[in-house]
VEXLOTI-952169 format. One record per residue: residue in three letters; x, y, z of N, C-alpha, C in turn. Coordinates in steps of 0.05 Angstrom, whole numbers, plus 5000, padded with zeros to 4 digits. Example, Ala and Ser with C-alpha at 12.3 -4.5 7.8 and 13.67 -1.06 7.14 Angstrom:
# VEXLOTI-952169
Ala526448865156524649105156526449345156
Ser525749555142527349795143525850015157
END
This chain:
# VEXLOTI-952169
Unk240012474312235912414308235312224282
Unk233211984284231912004263230012174245
Unk229112154225227412284211224612394227
Unk223712104247221712214259222412364274
Unk224712264286224512434311225612774304
Unk227212904290227713054277225213244266
Unk223713084258219913224258219113284279
Unk219113024297217313184324218613364338
Unk221513384335222113574359221813864344
Unk221113904312220614064303218014214310
Unk215513954306212513994309212714114347
Unk213814054363214714044396215114364388
Unk216614514383218114754370214715044374
Unk214014844344212014964340209315034357
Unk209114784371207314794383207514904408
Unk210614984421210315184441209915454436
Unk211115484415209915764410206915874398
Unk205215654384202015714382200915684404
Unk202215464435201315584469201315854476
Unk204115994473203916264477202316464458
Unk202416354434200316564418196616484427
Unk195916254442193716224445193616394469
Unk196016354489195916434517195216754516
Unk196416924494196017174488193617284481
Unk192117094465189417094456187617084472
Unk188216884496186216874512185917094534
Unk189117204530188617464554187117724535
Unk188217744512186417934495183817924502
Unk182517784504179817664503178317714527
Unk179817654549179017594578180017944591
Unk183317994596184018074621185218424611
Unk187118414592187818664573186118914583
Unk187219084590186119354586186619384558
Unk184419594560184719824532186519874521
Unk187419974537190920104533193719914523
Unk193119754527195519554529194419334509
Unk192919354497191319254465193019274446
Unk194519544431195419574410198919474416
Unk199819364442202019244443202518944448
Unk199918874460200318544460199118504431
Unk197618664413196818574384200418554365
Unk202418684378204318714363206318484372
Unk205718334396206518134401205617874392
Unk202617924391201617654378201717574344
Unk201217894342203217854302205317754309
Unk206917814324209817674323209817334321
Unk209117244346208917004346207316884335
Unk205216884314203516804297205716784268
Unk206316934265209116944238210416804236
Unk211916844266214016674267213716284276
Unk211616284278209816034272208815904247
Unk208316134223208416134206210416044191
Unk212616234189215216174181216315954190
Unk216515834213217815604222215615374211
Unk213315334209211415074198212515104164
Unk212715304154212615324123214915284120
Unk216915324131220615264122221315034106
Unk223715144095224614924078225414674089
Unk226314684112227314424127224214414136
Unk222214474150219714274158218414094139
Unk218514314113217414224086219013894072
Unk221513914075223213754077222913454088
Unk222913524112222113254129220313204125
Unk217213364128214213194118214913024093
Unk215913114070217012994045218312714047
Unk220412854065222112474070220612304076
Unk219212324102218312194113214412124105
Unk214012244084211612184062213011934043
Unk215211894032216211734015216511424034
Unk214911254011214210974015216310824039
Unk218510824044220210714052220210854075
Unk219611044091219411204116216111204125
Unk214511294102212111244117210610984125
Unk212310744111211110464120212110444147
Unk213810554151215110464187213310664208
Unk211210764199209510974215207310834229
Unk206710914254203710734259201511004252
Unk199710924252196710974240197111274247
Unk198111464276197711704279199011864262
Unk200811734260203211864241203311884222
Unk202611724209201911694186199211864173
Unk197311864192195612084184196812404185
Unk198312414207199112694223200712724193
Unk202312614186204012574159202912664145
Unk201212564134199412554107196812914112
Unk196412974136194813174131197013434134
Unk198413424143201613654149202013694112
Unk202913444101203813524081201813644063
Unk199013594055196913644034196914004052
Unk197214034079196714284090199414434088
Unk200514294091203614574076203914484050
Unk203314494030203514503995202314704001
Unk199514764008196914964006199515164018
Unk199915224045201615484053203115574044
Unk205115314038207915474023206715613992
Unk204315563988203815743970203516103977
Unk202816063999202316394022205416474020
Unk205816814009207716884014207517094040
Unk209217064053209417194079208217424085
Unk208617554068208717824067204717844063
Unk204217654054200917614046199917584068
Unk201717334084200517254112200717484134
Unk203317574135202217864150200218034145
Unk199818134130197518374119195118224126
Unk194917934127192617714136192117794161
Unk194517714181194417674209193718064222
Unk195318234210194518514217192018514211
Unk190618524193188018624185186318444206
Unk186918234203184018104235184218214259
Unk187118334266188518344298186918514308
Unk187218774280185719104285182818984281
Unk181018954263178918864258177918684291
Unk179318564294177918424320178418624348
Unk180418824344179819054370178319244368
Unk177419354344175819514333172719474345
Unk172119224331169819104332168719184361
Unk169819154382168019094410167119454411
Unk168719564408167719914415165419954395
Unk166119874370163819964348160719884362
Unk161219604367159319514386157419584400
Unk159519624423158619874450157020104440
Unk158920234416158220544411154620474391
Unk154020214378152220084363152420274338
Unk155020294327155920444296158120224285
Unk156520184255157720044235160020144225
Unk159220534228161620624203164120574223
Unk164620574252166420604267168120244258
Unk167220104248168319844230168219794218
Unk166619914202167419914167169719954152
Unk170819984157173220114136176119804161
Unk175419704181177319544182176019204173
Unk172719194178171318934163172618924127
Unk171719174120173019204086175819114083
Unk177519104101180619044101180818744106
Unk178618684122179218364129178418194111
Unk176018224101174318174077176618184054
Unk176818284046179118394022182018194030
Unk182318144060185417964062184217724070
Unk182617674070181717384065180117334044
Unk180117484030179917423989182817363989
Unk184517523993186817463984189317193996
Unk188717194017189816954031188516674007
Unk186016634009185116463993186216523968
Unk186516643953187116703925189216533930
Unk192416573948194316433944193716083952
Unk192416013975192315783986190615543977
Unk189115643965186015523945186515653925
Unk187115643899186915823875185815643860
Unk184915403859183515263844179715263855
Unk179315303887177215453885175715673893
Unk173215733889171915983890172516043920
Unk173216323934173416383958171716223976
Unk169216203973166916193998166915884008
Unk167215773974168215463970169715413987
Unk172115563994174215384008175215524033
Unk173715674042173215784074170715574089
Unk167815524071166715274076168215124084
Unk170214944066172314784066173514744088
Unk174514974100177015024118175614964145
Unk173315034152171414954175170614764183
Unk169214694150167714354154168314214129
Unk171014034138172413984109170813704099
Unk169913884081168113614050165613684042
Unk164813914066162914014060162614254035
Unk159414234021160014494000157414644003
Unk157314773986154815043984152014853974
Unk153514703958151014573947149114403969
Unk151114253985150114074003148614274025
Unk149614544029148714754055145914894044
Unk146014894011143915004004142014774007
Unk141814533995139614284003138914334026
Unk140614264048139514174079138514424086
Unk139414824085138114904088136415084081
Unk136014884063134015004043131114904054
Unk131414574068130214474078128214514096
Unk130014584117130114794148128415014136
Unk128715214118127415404121124715324104
Unk124015214089122215194078120015074109
Unk120514914127119714874143119314934167
Unk121515114169122215314198120315544203
Unk120015714182118915924175115915934187
Unk113915754178111815744184111915694208
Unk113015424214112715424240114015534261
Unk114915764259117015914279113816184276
Unk112316134262110116444259107616294277
Unk107416004274105115814281106315804321
Unk109215724326109115744355109616064368
Unk109716294347110116454363107116714372
Unk105316504358102316564355101116514373
Unk102216304399101316244425101416384448
Unk100116374459101616454488102616524502
Unk104816724512107116674518107416684550
Unk108816514564108916374594109116744604
Unk108916674630110016944653112217014656
Unk113217074638116117124643116817394675
Unk114417424684114717594702116617474727
Unk115517124728116216984749119716994749
Unk120417064729124217174722125617334744
Unk123217524739124317754747125717854772
Unk128317674765129117644789132517794783
Unk134917824805137117834796138717564810
Unk140717474798142317344801145417454797
Unk146817494822149717594823151417384801
Unk153117524793154717394781156017184787
Unk157017244815159017004832157116814835
Unk154716824832153016614841151616474816
Unk152216654794152316484765154216304754
Unk156516574758158716284758159316064779
Unk157916024790157815724814155615534799
Unk153115624788151815494779152315324756
Unk154515534740155515474709156915084725
Unk159015264745160815074738160114844755
Unk157814804763156314634779155714414748
Unk154114634732152614394713155414324692
Unk156914394681158714324668160014094680
Unk159714094712161913864722159813604719
Unk156913724723154513444722154713354694
Unk155413524675155613364646157313224639
Unk159513284656162113024648164313144643
Unk164213414659167213614656169213504672
Unk171813524667173513394685174613744693
Unk174913704718174614004731177914054733
Unk179213904737182513874739184013994707
Unk181914044695183214134658181814354654
Unk181014494666178414654653179314964670
Unk179215124662178715434668176915644656
Unk176615814671173616094665175416314660
Unk173716394648174416724638171816884636
Unk171317054636169017214626171017504605
Unk168117394590168317604562165917784554
Unk165817834526164117914510162317764495
Unk163717654488162817424476163517104485
Unk161616934494162016644502165116514483
Unk167216374489167616214460169915974485
Unk170715734473172315534484174915524463
Unk177015564490179215464469180915274483
Unk182915174465183514904477187914984480
Unk188415014491192215044495192814764485
Unk192014514502192314254493190314124499
Unk190113904501188913674512188013694542
Unk190013764555190613834587189514104598
Unk188914194577188314584579186414674564
Unk183914634570182214734559180714934578
Unk179615084564178515414567176215494561
Unk173715594575170715694565171015984578
Unk169216154570168316444572166116444579
Unk164616574598162716674595161816914599
Unk158417054603158117394601156217334624
Unk156117344638154917394661153217704659
Unk149917624672147817864666146217814689
Unk146817994707145017954730142217924732
Unk140418094711138518094698137317874681
Unk137917704677138417464659139917284662
Unk139617124682140816884685140616624674
Unk139116594657138316314638140616334614
Unk140816514610142516574576145516534596
Unk146716604608148716484616149616244631
Unk147016144636146515854647147615654608
Unk146215714586146015604571148615634559
Unk149815814565152615924540153915744567
Unk154215634584156215534604155515164589
Unk152815154586151914884574153814874548
Unk152515074530154615004501156615014498
Unk158515234518161815224520162014884533
Unk161114924549161914654563161714354548
Unk160114344528160314114502162414074485
Unk162914464472165514414461167814324481
Unk168014324500169914314519170814124532
Unk168513874536168613594535169413474509
Unk168813664487169913434463173213484463
Unk174213694474177313764467178213534488
Unk177413564509178913394537178313104532
Unk175813004521176212744513177612524489
Unk179112734475180212624455182712414453
Unk182912314448185012084461188012194459
Unk189712174484191912274483194712114466
Unk193912004453195511874439195512034405
Unk193812294402193912464387195112714399
Unk196412714418197813024428199013034412
Unk199713324402201513484389201313314353
Unk200113224358199313114323197113304305
Unk197113294282193613324278190813264279
Unk191312984286189412844299189212974315
Unk190113114338189113194369187013464363
Unk187913654343186013864332183613844322
Unk181713934336178413814323178214154298
Unk179014084280179114244254175814294251
Unk174013984251171714114232169414164255
Unk169014464245166814574263163714614261
Unk162814384249159614344250159314054265
Unk162113954268162413684280162113764312
Unk164113954313165014074339161814254350
Unk160714394341158914534350156614344346
Unk156614054335154713844343154813904368
Unk157013744386157713724416157113944438
Unk156314174420156214364445152514434441
Unk152314364415148514514420147614174422
Unk149213914419147113734429146913694466
Unk148713854476149013924512146814124514
Unk147714364504145514624507142214534498
Unk141514324474138814374466137814084463
Unk139013904453137513724455137913594482
Unk139213614506139713574529138213734550
Unk140213994550138914174567137414364567
Unk135214294538132214434538130514244542
Unk131413944553129413724559129113824584
Unk126313804601126313864622127013694631
Unk127413424635128413084647131713144654
Unk133013364642135813414653135613524674
Unk134113724682133613864710131913704732
Unk130413504718129513454742130413224764
Unk132813264760134713074784136413264804
Unk136913434790138513704796136713904814
Unk134313964812132514204813132714234837
Unk133314114856133714204887136114334888
Unk138214264876141014364881140314704861
Unk139214634846139414884827137415144847
Unk135815004857133615274889136015314911
Unk137615114914139015204932141215404927
Unk142015354909144315564898142515784882
Unk141015844875138516114869135916084885
Unk135616174901133716074923131116204906
Unk131016404888128416494880126816364867
Unk129116064853127915974845125215724856
Unk126115754883123715654901120415754897
Unk120616014883117216164878116816094846
Unk118115954836117115764801117715434811
Unk115915364790115515054785118015024767
Unk117314834759120214644749118014604721
Unk117114574717115014744693114914964689
Unk114515174702114515414692117315484677
Unk119415294686123015414686123315284653
Unk122115064647121514814622120815034600
Unk118315264607117215294590118715524583
Unk120015754595121915904603123515934583
Unk125415664591127715614574126615544542
Unk125515454535123515404515122015574501
Unk121615924508119915984495121316054470
Unk119916064448120816224418119616454419
Unk121416594415120516864404121716914377
Unk121417174366123017284341124917444362
Unk127717454359128917614370131117654354
Unk132517924365134717974349137517824345
Unk138317764377141817684377140917384368
Unk142617284361143417024354144716794383
Unk145016974395147016794416144316674442
Unk141916954442140016924459137616764444
Unk138416694423135416644405135316304415
Unk132316224416131215954418132015764407
Unk132415484412133915304394131415354359
Unk129115374362128115424342128315674314
Unk128315874334129216104312131716184303
Unk134516024324136416064323137015954288
Unk135815764282137415604259136415874239
Unk133616024237133916294222135716454222
Unk137016524247139816664251141816594226
Unk142116304236145416234218144316194188
Unk142416204183140716154149141416404137
Unk141416724156141116884152143816994143
Unk145016964165149516904156149816814143
Unk148716564134150116394106150016574090
Unk147216644072146016764051147517024053
Unk147717184075149517434071151717364056
Unk153217234073156417164070155917074036
Unk154416864039155116774000154916933994
Unk153017213989152917403976155517713972
Unk157117644000159917843998161117713992
Unk161417413987164417353972163117243941
Unk160817333935159417223909160517473890
Unk160617683909161218053901159118153895
Unk156418133910153818193907152418413930
Unk155018353950154218633976156318723978
Unk157218993981158319163990159119224017
Unk160619264032160719344063160119434070
Unk159419774065158119944070154519894071
Unk153319704055151219604047149719384072
Unk151519334085152418994111148819174130
Unk149119294143147119434166143419394142
Unk145119524119141919544098141119194101
Unk142718974085142318824070141218664097
Unk142218634125142718454145139418524156
Unk138018784158136118854166133218754147
Unk134618804120132918654115132418354105
Unk134518164114133817864117132117904138
Unk132817984168131717954188128517974184
Unk128018164169125218194168124617954145
Unk125517914125124617644105124317364124
Unk125717314147126417154159124117034183
Unk124817304195123717244221121017564234
Unk122517684211118017894210119118134228
Unk122118224239122918414259125618564243
Unk125418814250128318904243129719064266
Unk131918964263133819134291132319444295
Unk133319474319132819734332136520014313
Unk138519734325141019914316142519784314
Unk145119794304146919644290147819424317
Unk147419444337149119254359147219054360
Unk144019114352142618904366143118694328
Unk143718914301143218754273146618674275
Unk147818784246150218644227152818564256
Unk153018864280155218844302155218654312
Unk153618544320152518294349155218084343
Unk155318044335157517694326160917794324
Unk162317684341164817704333166717604301
Unk164817434299166617224269168117364250
Unk166317594250167717714225169317884226
Unk170017964252172018134261174318034262
Unk174217754264177117544262177517484237
Unk176117474221175617354196174217044188
Unk172916984200172616744201170216664187
Unk170716794165167616734146167316464138
Unk165216314133165116074130163715954153
Unk165816024176163815944200161815904220
Unk160116074202157116114211155315824205
Unk156115674176154215544172154815324191
Unk157515224197157115104220155715064240
Unk154515244258152915194283150315064266
Unk149415074250146915044240147814774224
Unk150314604210149914384218150314294234
Unk151414364252151014204280148614144295
Unk147114284287143514264296142213964281
Unk143214074260143113844229144213574240
Unk146413554252147413244250146913214286
Unk145013474296145313304329141413204329
Unk140813224310137513084307138112794294
Unk140512804278141412484265142812334302
Unk143912494311145812414338143912324354
Unk141512454360139112334380139212064368
Unk137612024344136611804332138311534341
Unk140711664333143311394345144011354372
Unk143411594389143911554422141711284432
Unk139511424423136511294424136111014419
Unk137110974389138510654377140110504393
Unk141910644409144610514423143210504449
Unk142210614461142210714500139610644502
Unk137510784484133910754498133711044497
Unk131111054510131011394508131811554529
Unk132711834523133811934523132212074555
Unk129712144551128712224572129312054599
Unk128911844593130011654617131211614623
Unk133811674608136411734624137111984630
Unk136612194621136412474637134812454661
Unk132812344664130312324683132312224711
Unk133412054698135211804719136512024729
Unk137812214719141012324731143512174716
Unk142712044700145511864686145811984662
Unk146412264657147112394631149812354627
Unk151312294647153112184643154711894619
Unk152411754623152211524603152411624568
Unk150311804572151211934546153612204533
Unk154612204562156912324548159312204548
Unk159011904561160411694549160911644518
Unk158711664515157211474491158111684472
Unk157911964472159312154463162712124459
Unk164012044478166712124484167511804462
Unk165911514471167211364453166611354428
Unk164211524405163411464392165011734374
Unk165611934392166212224373168612264381
Unk168512364407170812494418173112374411
Unk174512104415176712044414176812074395
Unk176612054375177812074344178812304341
Unk178012514360179012794350178712854318
Unk180412984303179913034269181112874248
Unk180812574264181912354247179012214228
Unk176712354232174512224212173912514208
Unk172812604186171812844179168212774185
Unk166613024193164013024194162012744186
Unk162312764158161412584138160712304146
Unk164212314156165112064154163711864182
Unk163612114207162912044229160012014221
Unk158212154206155512114213154311864199
Unk156311664175155711494162157211244176
Unk158611304199159711074219157511074244
Unk157511394254156611284277152211264274
Unk151311414250148911454246147811294215
Unk149611174208148911004186147111154160
Unk147411424157146211514133147411814128
Unk147711874104148112104096146812394104
Unk148112534109146912754113143612854105
Unk142412874121139913004117138313194146
Unk136813394139135313564160133113394168
Unk131213274166129513034170128612934200
Unk131212864207130812804230130913074252
Unk132113274249131813484258129213634262
Unk127613634241125313794232123413574249
Unk123913354242121813154260122413174295
Unk124613364303125213284334123713604338
Unk124513764319122514024330118714044324
Unk119013894301115313874299114213734321
Unk115513484335114713404357115113514383
Unk117513674392117013884417115814064411
Unk115314234389113514374387111014434385
Unk109814194375107114094376106014044405
Unk107914064421107013924458107014174465
END
């Protein structure tokens, strides 16, 4: 075989192992009984270690280095040039990591992610404190080898949103913090909508039907999607033709699962529409989480919380949920845009959600500066909630234990949610520049025009452009929170 054929063969074997590990992780989150978790964790650890060993082996690195030499590199097409360049860079980092340190990290985050759900159900941080502490230390140790020239939290931010820095985040989050804290105070002082109109139960199987209808309406290819149910909704991609989303149905609150489905559907539509020429390469794996979150939150908030999204499909909604015949679309619109100071990030309205993310970012930043001890996190969390939203969680479950991210070591991920919303303000301007009024497009039932625009301008490129390059190319400007602030002020002044 040629060098390129040898390289592709090895990458294919790594992808097969990765597929198996992804299936195990999906099973862990959706169907594995509690009694089977330990054995599954052992199997998952094995596969992840084998992937690490194979991908960082001398043979794999030697192939990449030879293909990166000018005489071989110049023969490659653009897809493979990107793949080799990215893979060589990442391998140089990962080969600094001793296998035993990697195994310690995998064991720590696997155990932590298994303990977290039971601690959350018990609303007892003490049941999770030891495992979280071990995960934080494992993350720090991991980064000390992989990115020895960076501070740990800078490295973690860059890991989830390449090219992003604390300095930039501090600037744009600071702009939002300054504007949103008083805006939330103003909006929450207004009379509330009549929530009693929505005090009816919707069976889980009906919610599932509604959610499937909505993601298909948005532009989902239903032949390449699978659905599951978990404590915390998420999206995962086995490959470009096998994307999976989960939800958490609540019979007494059908609105939350609807918007979870729209949110995860946005992630999945991104995954499904990466150009297949990137399949099996670094370009086909979407690594920029701010950009990923911009797509999920664009569908969820910019489109899904717009009354015009619902106008063409309201009769279908009433058909599936007959109780909606007793409320008007205007009532529904007010309910889904009701702003309140709430405890749970995933249940928060689009306005206060920003403050929930700022809270997590500020805490993570202090953890990795060494200014916060694990045992003090519940108190620190509660103090931040009081500062930003004027409320104090009543227990650990609706406070520090509510998110899964820290349990699996995903420190540095939270900023991507708000970065995604900031990108959305900029993308909204770009969509309307190219297509005209989003209100008119949605009201006409042409949401797939917007989905196609996103496919063509963002999705098809996968990970071949970092977020700052996408914004410059698509929006024609550098990162700024001003369009999002403008959107919020215009919407909530009405």
